[in-house]
C-alpha positions, 0 to 999 in steps of 0.5 A: 499500499502506498505511503505518505511521509510528511517532513516539516523543515522548521526551527523557530530560529532564523538564519539556520538554512531551512530553505537551502536544506529543503531545496537540497533534500527534496531534489536529492530525494527525488533524484535517488527515488525516481519511483516515488512522488515528491512534493515541496510546499513552501510556507515561508513568505520569502519563497526562497525554496520556490525561487531555487526550484524554479531556476534560482537567482533573478529568473526564479524570483521573476517566475515566483512573482508571476505565479503570485500575480495570476488571477488565481495564484498558483501558490499556497495563498491561492490554494488557501484562499480557495479552500477558505472561500469554499467553506468547511465541508466544501469539496477540496480544490484540485491540487493540480490547479495550483501545483507547478511541475518544477522541471517544466520551468527548471530542467535541472529538477527531477520530473517527479517533483512538484511544487506548491509555490511560496507567496509573499502575500502570506503575511498580509493574508495571515489576519484573514486566516486567523479570523477564519480559524477563530470563527465561532462554530455554528454547529458541533460538527464544524470546528473552524480552528481544526479545519483551517489548520488542516488545509495543507494536510488535506491537500497532501492527502488529495494529491497522494490520491492521484498516485494510487501506486506510488509513495509520496514524500513531502517536504514543507519549508517554513518561516521561523516565527510561529505565525498562523501559516507556520502552524498550518505547516506544522499541522501538515507534517508528521516528522521534523527536520530541525536545522541548527547552527553549531553554536550555543545560540541554538540551545535556547531555540531548541527549548522554545521549539518544544514549548511551542509544539507541546506546551509548558507544564504546568500551562500558563494560567491565562494563556495556556488554553489558547496556545497552538499546543493546547488547541492541537491536543484538544482536537487530537491532531498530529504533532510532528516528532523530531526526526533528524537535527541538521547541523548547518553552516559547518566548515572543514576548518573547525577541527576534528570535533567541529567538522564531524559534530552536527551539534554544539555541546550545549545544544546536544545536552539540551536535546538529549535531556529533552529526549530522556525526559520525553522520548515520545517527542522524537521519532522511534529509531529502533534504538534508545541512545544511552549517552549524548554521543549516542544521541548525536549519532542517532539523531543528528547529521552534519552538513559540512562546507555548505557556506560555498558549494551548497549555497551556490548550487541552490542560488543557481537552481541546480542540485549538487549532482549537476554542479561541476567545479568551476567559476560561477557568476553570483550577484556580479561576482565570480565564485570558484567552486572546487569539485571536491567541495561539491562532492563533500556537500553531496556526501553530506546531503546523502547522509541526510537522505539516508536518515530520512 
């Protein structure tokens, strides 16, 4: 029976490379699993992963702008607007009317990858979406908050039904702020890919991540019942589990420990303590880590040397497998990419795919 795997690339800390990781993970997964369907949903208002998939640079940016300004935008905003306008219980729009075959725009992208494009209008639309979610329930059968929050989860199910013989793997890009559209992204997923920088500033962010998803104990006496965690739990919704932590922005010059460790000591300690206290917040790997080092090996992967080759590949809209060494024009500069660095980046991404 075909399966659906839903991965949300999220951390509530900015600057950790969510969009670049989404681009590389989705394209590489599609390359190495041609028998599966891959769907990218871009729920970040900056739409960077969409721009990368649709050609990178100015070309990708212009194509995204074109999709956003169509009469019925072929974007996340267009789909959300259609669902909300139809109302709870109405038939879902055909996802094919909103998805883009990335390879039809960018020939470097595998044919089995489809995109629901990002849209900068997520920000101005957010109050309307919040209003729809918080509307009073006119009958017991109508649950506006749950209905709105499951918009993209239901889209995934609808799209999967078009491929009854194929597995579907979904990658959802997000914004770090926990706004309404980030809540919808979280609600669409089953597993989290959590990018972190290998520094101690990620420790605070990881603590906040668990509070946002699962709530604090005891709950806040005033706001506790209004949080996403409380509302999602009350409706019995799926809260995605931490599946893999990706240490990004590492370089080979950080020394042996830094080069091969995805997490700083402080971040690793924080995550390991969370695992020891509530292992149910993490995917079951079939093995229970007994030490911090076990935890690192089981749940984390390091992306090395992504400051150059990985970023350049994404800017050009090319998977690493299609980036030969040489000089590339980036923002008016000629950037030299060493073939061995590209190979190292490719091996790092493959190690991430292996954990997915």
